[in-house]
C-alpha positions, 0 to 999 in steps of 0.5 A: 499500499502507497501514500501520498501526503500533500502540504499546505501551510507553515514550517509547522506543517511541513514538520507534521507531514514529515512525522506523519510519514514516518508513521506510516512508513513505520506501519508498513506503508511505502511513499508514493512518487505520484499522488494518482498511484497512492492508495492513501491521499492526505492533505496536510492543511493550514486554516491561517486564511480562507484561501488556504481553505478554499484551496483544499476543497478545490483539490478534494473535489478534483479527486472524485474521480481518483476515489471512484476508481479506487473504492478501497482507498483512503482520502484524508484531511489532517491539521489545522483546517481539520480542526477548524472544520471538522464535520463539515469537511464531510459534508462538503465532500462526502467522499472524504474518509478521515478527518484528523487535527494536529493534536491527534497525529498520534493516531494517524496510522492507526486510523488509516490501516483501520479505514483500509482492513474495514473497506477491504473486508467490506464490514463497514464503511464508517468515516473516521474524525479525530480532533482535539478539544475545543479550546473555548469551552474545556479546561486547560488540563483536558486541553493539554491531554487532548492536544497531544504532543507526537514526536516519533523517531524520524528517518530523513532518507525515507521522509526526504522523499515525501512530496512538499517536504521541502528542506534538503535532507542535510537540513531538518525542523525540530519542534522545541513547543507546540501551540500558542497562548498569545491570542491575537485577535486575527489568529486562528492558531490557538484554537487549532493548535491548543495551549502552549507545551514545552518539550522536555530538553533531554528529548529535544537534545536526542532528536537532534542527536539522531538527525546529526547521525543521519547526516543533518548539519543544519536545525531549526528549531520551531514553535508558534512562538519559539522564544516562549519556550520553558520546561520546568522539572523540579528546580531546573528551568531550561529556556531557549538560550538553554537549548542553543547552548546544549545542542551547539556542543553536538559534534557534526551540527554546523548551523543552528536557527529558530522561528518564529519569534514573538516580540515579548521574551526576548530576554538577555540570555538568548541575546548573548547565545545567539552572539556568542555561539558560532553555530547559531545564526545571527537573525532573529525572525520576529513579526511586529504585525503593525507600527500603530499602538492603537492597531496593535491593541485591536489585534491584541499584541501584548506590545507597544511600537516604542516597545518593539524599537526597542527590541530592534536597537537591543538586537542590533546593539548586542549582536554587531552584523545581525539581522531581523525579518519581521511580518506586517497585516495592512488593512486591519480592521479601521486602520486608517492612513495615519495608522498605515504610516505609523507602520511605514516608519516602523519599517523605516526605523527597524532595517529589517532585512526583510518584511513579509506583508499580508492584507488582513482577511477575516477568519471566522472564530477569531475575536477580530471577527466578532468585535470589528467590521472589516471595513479597509477597502481591498483597493486600499489594502492592495495599495498598502500591501504594494507600498510597504513593500517598496519601503521595505526594498529601500529601508532594508539593509544591504550591508553584506551581514549575516550571509548566512542567514540568506542560505539557511537551506542552501 
């Protein structure tokens, strides 16, 4: 039996696809080089924007002929969209067999095999759904149990053949934490990936060592807010800086990086680690999202533009030659010309190596969708998007600093 995984979304999804592939390979399935040769097709999905979900529904619809020709096949939707849409996926695409959220990835292999067995035996044609509890109505401890961490042993040679796992074999992602507690008003992530959970440092270092033994020389630590990593065991507390120091001691590891940061919680210990450890890239990706305090409040971001400026000053001062990249949302609910100009000023001040700019779009289930009107015209959003990109081109540094940051996966 062969499987095929198509991945949409962020680095978290790229890693989840690799973990899913490892689990399926370990259960006896083999990766297919062509989607239509597969017996199991899985879409690992994103819910950040409505467009991403529409793209998945469209792709699922195009598989109706494949499904008809292979009555014993399994078609599944996993990832963030599965957690958000749940049974609605079955209603919109009746020939989908499996819906499985990111907090239930540990059950994937068993669910796929059960569906395959049931189809072959003709015992029943039940659909399967495995999703985590609703964060809006359940207790924290129950949510932690529901959003289960899943980090099986990975074989880079095998999972490197899976479509849409972009990084070359000598580079790999390692998740150090799962979930998010920031609750930005525009973002669905806290509701589809659950509360923050940090992995034990010993488990993380063991995973890095295993990957390095397989020939990986570049590691990126990932988390929704990676600098929020904290693990307490008895009287000991480990933070991101501690992981960087320990991982840097692993022979054969040439490059170490981490994404994505949050403007709060970049402490002096982290700056010192980035400065002093030769293997660690002198680079931070820390989304600002806006340069206007009033917009930041509506976004429920927990800092001011002045605090973000102070952060960039600290980074550039503490780590000569370092670089900074950021994300921005333009056209957020109620954004005025003056508020947008404040963002332009921030981009000019901070001298980002690069900025990723997005037009605001409503996400059902978020606070901004509930509290604010999406009242900035699309033409204005498009203009601000293009203008901020032009400002970035002229404001960004280009002095040759942190050349390795440009070659993260080369």
